[in-house]
C-alpha positions, -999 to +999 in steps of 0.1 A: -048+163+158-079+152+162-081+112+171-092+081+146-120+061+148-118+031+121-145+035+091-158+002+099-191+007+083-176+012+051-150-016+057-183-041+065-197-028+030-165-035+009-158-067+026-193-083+026-204-070-011-175-060-030-150-084-021-171-113-013-156-123+022-186-150+023-171-170-003-138-164+010-151-179+045-163-211+024-125-220+013-107-248+033-087-234+060-107-201+064-145-213+076-137-194+114-134-153+089-170-157+089-180-116+083-194-113+119-159-122+132-141-108+109-155-074+117-155-082+156-117-085+147-119-051+129-136-033+162-112-045+182-081-034+162-098-001+158-098+001+194-063-003+199-053+021+170-077+047+186-067+045+219-032+028+216-012+038+185-033+072+176-024+091+201+015+088+193+013+100+157+018+134+164+042+131+193+066+109+170+065+128+140+080+158+169+106+141+186+118+120+156+140+088+164+176+093+184+210+071+170+232+071+196+269+069+198+273+033+196+246+027+165+219+018+186+181+034+179+156+048+200+125+052+190+101+083+201+085+077+240+055+058+238+066+035+205+079+005+230+052-002+252+024+004+222+049-022+199+050-046+235+004-042+235+009-050+198+027-083+201+010-093+231-028-088+217-014-108+184-024-083+159+004-094+135-004-130+135-040-123+119-031-134+081-006-162+088-002-199+087-015-213+120+018-238+117+035-211+125+017-197+151-005-172+126-043-170+131-052-185+096-072-153+082-075-144+047-051-118+037-075-093+025-083-092+067-050-083+074-046-060+051-080-041+060-065-046+100-029-030+084-053-001+071-062+007+109-029+005+120-016+031+090-044+056+099-037+057+129-001+059+128+013+058+093+054+056+105+051+029+125+028+005+100+063+011+083+077-012+102+048-036+106+043-039+064+084-047+061+079-076+094+046-089+066+066-086+037+096-107+052+070-135+064+057-140+029+093-141+011+106-168+038+070-187+037+076-189-002+113-195-010+129-200+025+143-237+035+127-257+060+154-246+088+148-210+078+108-212+083+110-227+114+136-204+127+126-171+115+089-175+109+074-182+143+091-151+159+086-128+131+047-135+131+040-128+161+060-096+161+085-107+188+111-103+158+107-077+128+118-075+092+132-054+069+142-052+030+178-045+023+184-035-013+195-002-023+226+010-022+243+045-025+252+039-063+219+011-069+187+025-061+163+013-089+189+000-106+197-031-085+218-045-111+246-020-097+245-034-059+282-042-046+274-056-018+291-091-019+284-124-001+317-149+006+306-186+010+320-198+040+328-238+046+297-244+073+274-237+042+271-197+053+278-166+039+302-133+050+283-104+038+307-069+033+286-040+016+264-005+024+228-004+023+208+027+019+172+039+026+168+008+049+133+016+069+139+000+110+166-009+101+177-001+136+151-001+164+143-008+200+111-024+192+122-056+190+147-082+205+160-093+166+154-076+136+158-102+102+176-079+072+172-102+037+197-085+017+206-083-017+241-094-027+263-106-053+284-138-048+321-138-064+322-143-101+285-134-107+279-116-135+266-085-134+229-074-142+199-086-118+195-122-127+223-131-112+219-117-071+212-134-048+191-130-014+207-134+022+189-136+057+212-112+076+199-112+118+210-089+139+215-116+163+226-151+153+196-172+166+215-203+189+206-238+178+176-234+207+161-203+192+171-179+216+196-152+203+228-156+197+255-132+187+254-105+179+261-102+140+283-079+123+260-049+111+259-015+122+235+013+119+261+044+108+234+071+105+196+078+099+178+101+079+162+129+085+129+130+066+098+149+052+077+130+072+075+093+087+099+108+110+093+084+138+101+055+112+139+053+115+153+050+075+186+037+080+223+035+062+232-002+074+267-015+069+274-051+066+307-064+074+329-038+089+350-066+107+347-099+099+318-101+078+282-102+086+271-140+088+242-144+059+220-178+054+210-182+019+171-185+009+162-208-018+188-210-048+219-190-055+214-159-085+174-160-078+178-135-053+157-107-075+131-136-081+125-144-047+125-105-033+094-098-062+072-117-041+083-096-004+078-064-030+048-073-047+034-080-013+047-045-002+039-023-032-002-035-019+003-024+010+012+003+005-009+015-013-032+004+016-009+030+040-020+062+016-054+049+022-046+051+057-031+086+054-061+096+034-086+082+057-069+100+090-069+132+064-108+135+062-114+124+093-096+158+109-109+179+082-142+168+080-142+175+123-128+208+118-156+219+088-178+207+110-164+231+142-153+262+122-177+292+119-168+312+088-189+336+067-224+331+064-237+300+041-262+309+011-298+311+026-284+315+059-302+340+082-287+374+084-259+382+108-255+348+116-219+328+108-218+295+093-196+265+097-178+261+065-194+224+058-220+244+046-199+262+019-204+245-017-167+249-025-157+229+009-184+206+004-166+199-031-136+190-011-147+169+014-167+148-009-139+142-036-117+133-003-147+108+016-155+097-027-116+088-032-115+074-001-138+052-009-126+041-041-091+033-031-107+012-004-126-011-029-094-013-050-066-026-024-095-047-008-103-060-040-067-065-045-060-087-018-091-106-019-077-117-056-045-127-043-067-150-013-086-162-046-055-172-060-046-190-032-075-211-019-101-210-044-107-250-048-107-247-088-073-243-103-090-224-136-103-196-109-068-198-091-053-191-122-076-162-132-072-145-095-037-149-097-035-131-134-054-108-117-040-101-085-006-094-108-029-068-127-041-046-102-013-044-078+010-017-092-026+002-095-031+001-060+002+014-057+007+036-081-033+051-081-036+052-045-005+066-031-010+096-063-049+100-050-037+096-011-010+127-012-035+142-031-067+142-003-041+146+022-034+177+005-070+189+004-070+176+041-052+212+046-068+237+022-101+224+041-085+239+071-072+270+050-043+287+067-040+268+100-036+243+080-003+253+073+005+251+106+024+221+120+004+223+155-031+220+136-014+182+125-033+184+092+002+191+074+015+157+090-004+138+064+006+153+034+044+149+046+035+107+057+018+099+028+040+119+004+065+088+009+042+060-002+047+072-040+084+068-039+097+040-020+089+002-028+091+014-064+084+053-074+054+054-096+072+059-126+084+020-124+050+011-113+035+022-148+068+006-162+062-021-151+024-023-161+028-013-197+059-029-206+049-066-180+015-061-173-006-050-210+013-085-223+003-107-199-013-141-210-008-123-250-028-091-240-062-111-227-059-103-191-060-068-202-086-073-223-112-096-199-109-068-175-125-046-200-146-072-210-157-074-170-162-036-167-182-032-197-206-063-188-218-031-156-234-007-185-266-036-188-266-035-149-266+006-149-292+008-176-319-009-162-312+006-124-328+038-138-326+073-141-301+081-110-279+060-126-278+079-163-249+100-157-231+076-140-238+049-171-228+079-196-195+083-178-184+052-174-192+044-208-172+070-219-142+064-199-142+029-211-139+037-241-110+065-238-092+032-216-098+011-250-086+041-272-057+042-250-048+002-250-052-001-286-028+022-292+001+010-266-005-021-285+003-007-316+029+013-300+048-020-282+080-018-311+085+015-300+099+015-265+105+056-260+066+057-269+061+027-249+075+048-219+064+080-221+027+065-220+034+043-192+023+068-163-010+088-176-021+049-189-016+042-153-035+066-139-062+061-168-066+024-162-067+022-124-092+057-126-119+036-147-113+004-127-119+028-094-148+043-114-160+009-120-157-006-085-175+024-076-208+020-098-208-018-092-210-004-051-234+024-063-256-003-077-256-030-047-260-003-022-290+007-042-305-030-042-296-031-006-317-002-001-346-013-020-347-042-006-352-027+031-316-047+040-297-022+060-298+011+072-313+035+046-293+064+051-259+047+054-266+032+021-276+064+004-249+074+016-230+048-007-249+057-034-244+094-036-202+093-032-201+066-058-218+087-082-202+119-070-171+097-082-184+086-116-199+119-123-176+146-115-139+125-108-140+097-135-145+121-163-106+131-160-099+100-173-110+112-215-083+141-205-053+113-200-060+099-238-038+126-255-011+124-229-007+086-237-012+084-272+015+119-280+043+091-278+076+103-269+087+133-291+070+159-274+091+148-245+126+155-263+112+183-283+134+205-262+170+195-259+190+189-226+204+229-224+170+244-234+149+229-206+168+260-182+158+285-208 
């Protein structure tokens, strides 16, 4: 397994030219977030990820976590020290409110920082991701006491957070949860129930773990609308904020998984004794609404995790391709072996990986910047538009980036050939780790269903129509850019036409739920692919303009143009092929009876 180097030059390009970090730095409270300061911060974060976190990636995967007889869980050797270094350096504070000890940077800076840590060690980043989601949820929906008690410790990372939703009989269907919350005279609740698949539900990295638990108050009707949310800490804080009594929460077991083996995935039992003490978040029966604040942030960050895994897989594959001598490339001297990077098929795989990663980074960062604008833009109308855009983009980032990230990690193995399939190489770990990203925080099928059921009709369909118009507007710029951009222009126009056709069909199918559900996954893939192609086309135009103006490193800027054109001309054309899957409706999916599926 090779080391990790943060892709700072592309990060800088995206933040400056695609995201518009300078505009964000002009918003009230973010004046300190100018591009130079941000890049200095990310450079230091990259060094931390490379030097402290990345060396633990393979050793943590091999060792895994251990549950002891008393229910405690030990993470692999070196993880506690690395996490303490993370806390002491203040990395967890960067994108949060200074009122609670945060660094006060835009969310997109925190997203870029998480990318470096996810590339270095995806398993450890799970803990960081969930804590960030818990902070967002409590900041948005907790009362003054909960915020004052928990936010400062969560923001520093001294305490970590979890999301406790899933139960043995309630996976994606949270309306089936059975965990109970019994009101107490002192205003607290006693929690009884079992939660499964709880990442970092028990561990030795932090002194306290803050569980955010969905539970049902007595007499609450069935379904999701009347679920409530509770803070259930591992240790109930004392009046002075210090650790108090041990709560009635037990880790029953940890799962043995395909990947992210250094992330303990726990079965937690609440209330084996007198009941776990829980504190209501917000109002009763509003738990699902509150939890979606955490889930939506987590979905964006899961897309970033997939980006991180893909970047690490690419770096290892590129290193191997530059070292491995095999065969003789065309025009190489007779009798002389060639590095496999010189072979066209390996070159194709590497460019597919590189261009896909750059497209993922542009989508994820643009998504995060939309969230930033929705929070801080001085114009209320612009905030509303940015919020609509972030709502539209989040399932794309989660769904598309995780699928593409897994594909890129798989290509990384292919570049290695047979040795990629051998665990000692380390290439397989990136695929095993990335594979979970399309499953947790809502499977990609759920993202797609949410997209066609809730996002497509957003504001009467105008949000999607505005986005289609936004993408179509780049055509004039591509036309003016000259012959180098002709094929990209043609492919983007064709892809946009395909997306428009599929969108019109879906609008006409709105009264047929089965047809909508059958179309959901290919439509999300189509929508995200075209959006990524548009972002890459914009990126190419910006890089070309910068190069023409002599405004930067010409070789670097040319590489941005080349990878963007490669994406648009060789990967974007698959968009047209997704239209038949969208418009076929549900009938082909049910043409075989259940028994015939075995034939």
